[in-house]
Residue frames relative to the residue before (quaternion, step in Angstrom):
aa qw qx qy qz dx dy dz
M 1.0000 0.0000 0.0000 0.0000 0.00 0.00 0.00
N 0.2200 -0.8464 0.4716 0.1132 3.58 1.30 -0.24
F 0.0248 -0.8415 0.5392 -0.0219 3.56 0.42 1.23
P 0.4150 -0.6712 0.5463 0.2807 3.60 -1.00 0.75
A 0.5316 -0.6550 0.4360 0.3135 3.57 -0.97 0.82
Q 0.5924 0.6144 -0.3615 0.3753 3.59 1.12 -0.59
F 0.5893 0.5912 -0.3664 0.4110 3.59 1.22 -0.33
F 0.7668 0.3716 -0.1640 0.4971 3.58 1.16 -0.52
A 0.5374 -0.6017 0.4873 0.3342 3.52 -1.25 0.56
P 0.6273 -0.5570 0.3796 0.3901 3.62 -1.09 0.59
A 0.6352 0.5315 -0.3396 0.4458 3.60 0.99 -0.76
T 0.6391 0.5208 -0.3229 0.4649 3.59 1.04 -0.75
L 0.6500 0.5172 -0.3147 0.4593 3.56 0.96 -0.84
W 0.6728 0.4877 -0.2991 0.4691 3.59 0.93 -0.86
L 0.6241 0.5289 -0.3401 0.4637 3.59 1.04 -0.70
C 0.6598 0.4948 -0.3050 0.4762 3.58 0.97 -0.82
H 0.6096 0.5339 -0.3476 0.4718 3.60 1.07 -0.69
A 0.6633 0.5061 -0.3063 0.4584 3.57 0.94 -0.88
L 0.6557 0.4973 -0.3102 0.4759 3.60 0.95 -0.84
C 0.6312 0.5313 -0.3190 0.4664 3.56 1.03 -0.81
A 0.6709 0.4945 -0.2968 0.4662 3.59 0.88 -0.93
A 0.6546 0.5086 -0.3148 0.4622 3.60 0.95 -0.84
L 0.6668 0.5029 -0.3020 0.4596 3.58 0.96 -0.85
L 0.6705 0.4819 -0.3003 0.4776 3.58 0.97 -0.80
A 0.6169 0.5281 -0.3492 0.4675 3.60 1.05 -0.67
Q 0.6380 0.5129 -0.3151 0.4802 3.57 1.04 -0.78
A 0.6435 0.5236 -0.3199 0.4576 3.59 1.00 -0.80
V 0.6542 0.5035 -0.3129 0.4696 3.59 0.92 -0.90
W 0.6537 0.5133 -0.3090 0.4622 3.59 1.04 -0.78
R 0.7152 0.4850 -0.2609 0.4303 3.58 0.94 -0.89
V 0.6108 0.5645 -0.3617 0.4212 3.61 1.07 -0.60
R 0.3113 -0.7389 0.5705 0.1779 3.57 -0.91 0.94
W 0.2113 -0.8520 0.4668 0.1072 3.51 0.30 1.34
R 0.6806 0.5045 -0.3031 0.4363 3.60 0.92 -0.79
Q 0.7047 0.4504 -0.2639 0.4806 3.59 1.19 -0.42
L 0.4273 0.7148 -0.4660 0.2990 3.59 1.23 0.09
D 0.4136 -0.6952 0.5393 0.2340 3.53 -1.01 0.92
P 0.4876 -0.6784 0.4499 0.3156 3.65 -0.72 0.95
V 0.6432 0.5102 -0.3317 0.4646 3.60 1.01 -0.74
G 0.6631 0.4950 -0.2959 0.4772 3.55 0.97 -0.85
L 0.6228 0.5381 -0.3364 0.4575 3.57 1.10 -0.68
N 0.6256 0.5200 -0.3305 0.4785 3.58 1.08 -0.71
A 0.6352 0.5174 -0.3203 0.4756 3.57 1.05 -0.78
W 0.6232 0.5404 -0.3292 0.4596 3.58 1.07 -0.76
M 0.6704 0.4812 -0.3017 0.4775 3.59 0.93 -0.84
G 0.6288 0.5190 -0.3332 0.4735 3.57 1.07 -0.69
A 0.6276 0.5329 -0.3286 0.4628 3.58 1.06 -0.76
C 0.5981 0.5589 -0.3575 0.4496 3.60 1.06 -0.68
V 0.6668 0.4995 -0.2983 0.4657 3.56 0.96 -0.88
V 0.6642 0.5108 -0.3038 0.4535 3.59 0.93 -0.90
V 0.6743 0.4818 -0.2980 0.4736 3.58 0.90 -0.91
M 0.6141 0.5340 -0.3522 0.4623 3.59 1.04 -0.68
L 0.6238 0.5215 -0.3299 0.4798 3.57 1.11 -0.69
F 0.6128 0.5459 -0.3407 0.4587 3.59 1.02 -0.80
W 0.7207 0.4534 -0.2530 0.4594 3.56 0.85 -0.99
S 0.6337 0.5318 -0.3320 0.4531 3.58 1.19 -0.41
L 0.6870 0.4250 -0.2663 0.5259 3.58 1.15 -0.67
K 0.2586 0.7853 -0.5065 0.2448 3.55 0.02 1.26
G 0.1178 -0.7526 0.6412 0.0928 3.49 -1.34 0.36
G 0.1332 0.7915 -0.5877 0.1018 3.54 -1.26 0.21
F 0.4218 -0.7209 0.5038 0.2207 3.49 -1.32 0.23
K 0.8008 0.1350 -0.0481 0.5816 3.55 1.09 -0.70
P 0.6294 -0.5324 0.3940 0.4064 3.63 -1.17 0.46
G 0.8001 0.2626 -0.2200 0.4925 3.54 -0.90 0.97
L 0.7235 0.3582 -0.2205 0.5474 3.58 1.29 -0.21
E 0.2325 0.7698 -0.5477 0.2309 3.51 0.65 1.17
F 0.3053 -0.7674 0.5461 0.1407 3.55 -1.12 0.71
H 0.3001 0.7192 -0.5911 0.2079 3.56 -0.77 1.06
L 0.5782 -0.5682 0.4470 0.3782 3.55 -1.23 0.43
L 0.3915 -0.7350 0.5100 0.2154 3.58 -1.11 0.67
G 0.1946 -0.8120 0.5257 0.1623 3.59 0.88 -0.89
G 0.3873 0.7564 -0.4633 0.2515 3.60 1.24 0.16
A 0.6596 0.5055 -0.3162 0.4576 3.59 0.94 -0.84
A 0.6600 0.5042 -0.3121 0.4612 3.58 0.89 -0.91
F 0.6454 0.5204 -0.3156 0.4617 3.57 0.99 -0.86
A 0.6825 0.4867 -0.2904 0.4615 3.59 0.91 -0.92
L 0.6492 0.5061 -0.3219 0.4677 3.60 1.03 -0.70
M 0.6808 0.4862 -0.2899 0.4647 3.58 1.02 -0.75
A 0.8268 0.2663 -0.0998 0.4853 3.58 0.74 -1.03
G 0.5181 -0.5808 0.4541 0.4337 3.57 1.18 -0.42
P 0.6505 -0.5754 0.3245 0.3749 3.61 -1.04 0.67
W 0.7032 0.4838 -0.2987 0.4269 3.60 0.79 -0.94
L 0.6824 0.4598 -0.2906 0.4884 3.57 0.90 -0.86
A 0.5994 0.5550 -0.3580 0.4523 3.58 1.14 -0.59
L 0.6257 0.5362 -0.3442 0.4500 3.60 0.99 -0.75
I 0.6533 0.4989 -0.3132 0.4756 3.57 0.97 -0.83
G 0.6606 0.5090 -0.3092 0.4571 3.57 0.93 -0.85
L 0.6743 0.4836 -0.3008 0.4700 3.59 0.92 -0.83
A 0.5949 0.5394 -0.3647 0.4713 3.60 1.13 -0.54
I 0.6398 0.5078 -0.3191 0.4805 3.58 1.04 -0.76
V 0.6312 0.5303 -0.3239 0.4643 3.57 1.02 -0.82
L 0.6801 0.4813 -0.2924 0.4695 3.57 0.86 -0.95
A 0.6280 0.5240 -0.3390 0.4648 3.60 1.03 -0.72
G 0.6558 0.5070 -0.3144 0.4626 3.58 0.99 -0.80
V 0.6578 0.4983 -0.3056 0.4749 3.57 0.96 -0.87
T 0.6626 0.5020 -0.3031 0.4659 3.57 0.99 -0.82
A 0.6526 0.5122 -0.3166 0.4599 3.58 0.96 -0.83
Y 0.6559 0.5086 -0.3009 0.4697 3.58 1.15 -0.62
G 0.5734 -0.6355 0.3544 0.3764 3.58 1.28 -0.07
M 0.5468 0.6315 -0.3969 0.3804 3.60 1.23 0.18
A 0.7556 0.1643 -0.1475 0.6167 3.59 1.29 0.11
E 0.4696 -0.6805 0.4937 0.2696 3.56 -1.29 0.28
W 0.5134 -0.6492 0.4664 0.3121 3.56 -0.97 0.85
A 0.6280 0.5562 -0.3444 0.4216 3.59 1.02 -0.72
A 0.7308 0.3808 -0.2228 0.5209 3.58 1.19 -0.53
F 0.2862 0.7949 -0.4977 0.1961 3.59 1.24 0.28
G 0.6753 0.5141 -0.3058 0.4314 3.59 0.85 -0.94
V 0.6597 0.4994 -0.3056 0.4711 3.57 0.94 -0.91
N 0.6680 0.5056 -0.2998 0.4563 3.56 0.87 -0.95
F 0.6618 0.5118 -0.3134 0.4492 3.58 0.94 -0.85
L 0.6754 0.5048 -0.3089 0.4399 3.58 0.85 -0.90
V 0.7146 0.4403 -0.2570 0.4790 3.59 1.00 -0.80
M 0.7893 0.3635 -0.1826 0.4600 3.60 0.72 -1.04
A 0.7600 0.3330 -0.1954 0.5228 3.62 1.16 -0.41
A 0.7399 0.4295 -0.2553 0.4505 3.58 0.58 -1.13
A 0.6565 0.5340 -0.3227 0.4238 3.60 0.92 -0.85
P 0.7189 0.4197 -0.2898 0.4723 3.67 0.67 -0.91
V 0.6302 0.5217 -0.3427 0.4618 3.60 1.04 -0.64
A 0.6396 0.5220 -0.3249 0.4614 3.59 1.00 -0.77
V 0.6478 0.5010 -0.3165 0.4787 3.59 0.97 -0.82
T 0.6454 0.5180 -0.3179 0.4627 3.58 0.98 -0.81
G 0.6487 0.5118 -0.3185 0.4645 3.58 0.96 -0.80
L 0.6451 0.5161 -0.3205 0.4634 3.57 1.04 -0.74
T 0.6805 0.4780 -0.2972 0.4691 3.59 0.89 -0.86
L 0.5883 0.5579 -0.3721 0.4518 3.58 1.12 -0.55
R 0.6550 0.4945 -0.3126 0.4783 3.58 1.00 -0.75
L 0.6510 0.5083 -0.3167 0.4664 3.56 1.00 -0.80
A 0.6343 0.5558 -0.3303 0.4238 3.59 1.05 -0.74
Q 0.5620 0.6097 -0.3909 0.3995 3.59 1.16 -0.45
R 0.6588 0.5031 -0.3058 0.4684 3.59 1.22 -0.42
L 0.6156 0.5434 -0.3380 0.4598 3.57 1.29 -0.21
P 0.6568 -0.4955 0.3675 0.4336 3.62 -1.20 0.29
A 0.4577 -0.6826 0.5010 0.2713 3.57 -1.02 0.85
N 0.2613 0.7662 -0.5252 0.2622 3.54 0.20 1.35
Y 0.5902 -0.5992 0.4145 0.3476 3.55 -1.05 0.81
F 0.7013 0.4717 -0.2767 0.4573 3.57 0.87 -0.94
V 0.5742 0.5506 -0.3810 0.4712 3.59 1.16 -0.48
Y 0.6480 0.5150 -0.3223 0.4594 3.57 0.93 -0.84
I 0.6977 0.4779 -0.2855 0.4509 3.60 0.84 -0.97
F 0.7704 0.3872 -0.2199 0.4564 3.57 0.68 -1.04
F 0.7171 0.4056 -0.2633 0.5020 3.61 1.02 -0.65
N 0.7660 0.3907 -0.2105 0.4651 3.58 0.62 -1.13
A 0.7524 0.3652 -0.2155 0.5041 3.61 1.04 -0.62
F 0.7637 0.3822 -0.2306 0.4664 3.59 0.44 -1.18
L 0.7305 0.4256 -0.2522 0.4707 3.59 0.64 -1.11
T 0.6613 0.5028 -0.3096 0.4627 3.57 0.96 -0.82
G 0.6092 0.5490 -0.3521 0.4512 3.58 1.05 -0.69
W 0.6690 0.4842 -0.2939 0.4813 3.56 0.97 -0.87
L 0.7062 0.4848 -0.2787 0.4342 3.57 0.76 -1.06
S 0.6657 0.5090 -0.3147 0.4457 3.60 0.90 -0.87
F 0.6531 0.5065 -0.3126 0.4683 3.57 0.99 -0.82
F 0.6987 0.4733 -0.2910 0.4507 3.58 0.79 -0.98
C 0.6399 0.5195 -0.3315 0.4591 3.59 0.99 -0.75
A 0.6395 0.5137 -0.3252 0.4705 3.58 1.01 -0.78
C 0.6742 0.4815 -0.2973 0.4745 3.59 0.96 -0.83
L 0.6229 0.5250 -0.3392 0.4704 3.58 1.04 -0.72
L 0.6342 0.5047 -0.3193 0.4911 3.57 1.04 -0.77
G 0.6516 0.5396 -0.3161 0.4293 3.57 0.97 -0.84
V 0.6946 0.4428 -0.2874 0.4887 3.59 0.83 -0.91
S 0.6014 0.5452 -0.3603 0.4596 3.61 1.12 -0.56
V 0.6313 0.5232 -0.3234 0.4723 3.57 1.04 -0.81
L 0.6653 0.4922 -0.3040 0.4719 3.58 0.95 -0.85
A 0.6355 0.5203 -0.3335 0.4627 3.57 1.05 -0.71
L 0.6628 0.4992 -0.3027 0.4690 3.58 0.98 -0.87
A 0.6761 0.4751 -0.2829 0.4870 3.56 1.13 -0.68
D 0.3728 -0.7497 0.4638 0.2897 3.57 1.34 -0.09
A 0.2656 0.7854 -0.5125 0.2235 3.56 1.06 0.79
Y 0.7852 0.0085 0.0203 0.6188 3.56 1.04 -0.84
A 0.6474 -0.5133 0.3876 0.4090 3.55 -1.28 0.28
P 0.5447 -0.6407 0.4250 0.3350 3.62 -0.90 0.84
D 0.6132 0.5570 -0.3547 0.4335 3.60 1.02 -0.71
Y 0.6656 0.4877 -0.2970 0.4806 3.55 1.01 -0.81
L 0.6755 0.5121 -0.3012 0.4367 3.58 0.90 -0.90
F 0.7819 0.3456 -0.1788 0.4871 3.57 0.73 -1.06
G 0.6681 0.4739 -0.3071 0.4846 3.57 1.22 -0.23
D 0.8061 0.2813 -0.1377 0.5021 3.57 0.46 -1.22
A 0.7290 0.4545 -0.2693 0.4352 3.60 0.63 -1.11
L 0.6835 0.4974 -0.3063 0.4377 3.59 0.83 -0.92
S 0.6029 0.5585 -0.3656 0.4370 3.61 1.08 -0.58
F 0.6311 0.5120 -0.3339 0.4776 3.60 1.06 -0.68
Y 0.6577 0.4991 -0.3099 0.4714 3.57 0.97 -0.81
F 0.6056 0.5493 -0.3545 0.4537 3.59 1.08 -0.68
L 0.6666 0.4883 -0.3031 0.4746 3.58 0.94 -0.84
L 0.6734 0.4931 -0.2984 0.4630 3.58 0.96 -0.85
S 0.5602 0.6227 -0.3877 0.3849 3.59 1.14 -0.52
W 0.6288 0.5302 -0.3453 0.4520 3.60 1.11 -0.57
S 0.5970 0.5330 -0.3578 0.4811 3.57 1.17 -0.50
E 0.6240 0.5225 -0.3235 0.4826 3.55 1.08 -0.76
A 0.6525 0.5172 -0.3118 0.4577 3.58 0.97 -0.88
F 0.6739 0.4930 -0.2983 0.4625 3.58 0.88 -0.93
T 0.6630 0.5064 -0.3087 0.4569 3.59 0.91 -0.91
T 0.6682 0.4966 -0.2993 0.4661 3.58 0.91 -0.91
G 0.6800 0.4947 -0.2946 0.4539 3.59 0.87 -0.93
L 0.6689 0.4980 -0.3067 0.4588 3.57 0.93 -0.86
M 0.6641 0.5070 -0.3118 0.4524 3.59 0.87 -0.91
L 0.7005 0.4582 -0.2878 0.4654 3.59 0.82 -0.93
A 0.6095 0.5488 -0.3603 0.4443 3.62 1.03 -0.66
I 0.6678 0.4815 -0.2948 0.4851 3.58 1.01 -0.79
F 0.6842 0.5093 -0.2989 0.4279 3.57 0.85 -0.95
V 0.7002 0.4762 -0.3028 0.4373 3.60 0.82 -0.88
V 0.6403 0.4988 -0.3279 0.4834 3.59 1.23 -0.33
Y 0.8142 0.2850 -0.1217 0.4909 3.56 0.76 -1.08
K 0.8024 0.1290 -0.0592 0.5797 3.61 1.09 -0.65
P 0.0036 0.8512 -0.5247 -0.0082 3.64 0.65 0.99
H 0.6202 0.5492 -0.3545 0.4337 3.61 1.12 -0.52
W 0.5725 0.5647 -0.3859 0.4521 3.59 1.28 -0.05
V 0.7088 0.4358 -0.2372 0.5015 3.58 1.21 -0.48
A 0.2991 -0.8102 0.4807 0.1518 3.55 -0.17 1.32
T 0.7197 0.4506 -0.2600 0.4599 3.60 1.06 -0.64
F 0.6221 0.5102 -0.3524 0.4780 3.61 1.26 0.06
D 0.1287 -0.7998 0.5859 0.0207 3.55 -0.72 1.16
D 0.4110 -0.7273 0.4973 0.2340 3.59 -0.54 1.18
R 0.6566 0.5310 -0.3181 0.4309 3.57 0.95 -0.86
R 0.6909 0.4718 -0.2752 0.4737 3.56 1.05 -0.71
Y 0.8054 0.3488 -0.1548 0.4536 3.57 0.77 -1.03
L 0.8052 0.2797 -0.1335 0.5055 3.62 1.10 -0.56
L 0.7481 0.4658 -0.2641 0.3920 3.58 0.58 -1.13
R 0.6823 0.4866 -0.2920 0.4608 3.60 1.11 -0.51
K 0.5460 0.6375 -0.3934 0.3751 3.58 1.26 -0.04
C-alpha cells in the first residue's frame, strides 16, 4: 500500500522503525542459517525477485491506497515465516530504493505489507495441524484460503492505519477502498493456490512448509 510518511507523526514513524528492527532481528536469530538447503535458498532468492515484481506492478487513485498483490502468504509457505520476513524486507528495500516508496515510512510499510500477512499465514499453519493430513487440505486451506485471508487482513490493517492517521474519511476507506481490496484478495488467493499447487507437485523441496511424509507418503 506504500504509505506516505507525511500521513504519520514522527514519533509513530520511529516506533514502527523500532518494531520493524526488532522483528527482523528476531527473524535473523530464528533462521537456522547453517541448515539452509542451497536449492531452497535459490528458490528464496527467486521468490524475492517475483514478489518485487508484484509490488512494482501497481495501480491506485490516491497516495497510500495503491493496489498490488503482496505474495506474503506464498513467500511464507515456501520459505517459512522467519525467512519470509527477511525476504520481504529485502523486497521493500529494493522497491524503496527504486523510488516507489519512502524510507521514512519503511517501518509502517513493512509491518502492514510484510509482517501482517506473514503472521496470518503462520497462524493458519498452526491451525492446519489440527486438520487431516491431506494434499488438498494443504492446497485449499494453507494456500488458497490463507492467500485470501492474509491479503485481506493486511489491507484491513492498512485502511485502519490510514483512518487512525486521519488521512482519509473512514467512510471512504472502509466503504470504497476496502471493497477494491476485497476483490483483489481473490486474485491473491488464486495466485497463491496455483503457485503452491504446482510447486508441491514438481518442486516440493522448494516449499519448506510442505512435508511429503505427512501429506503424501503415508497415504
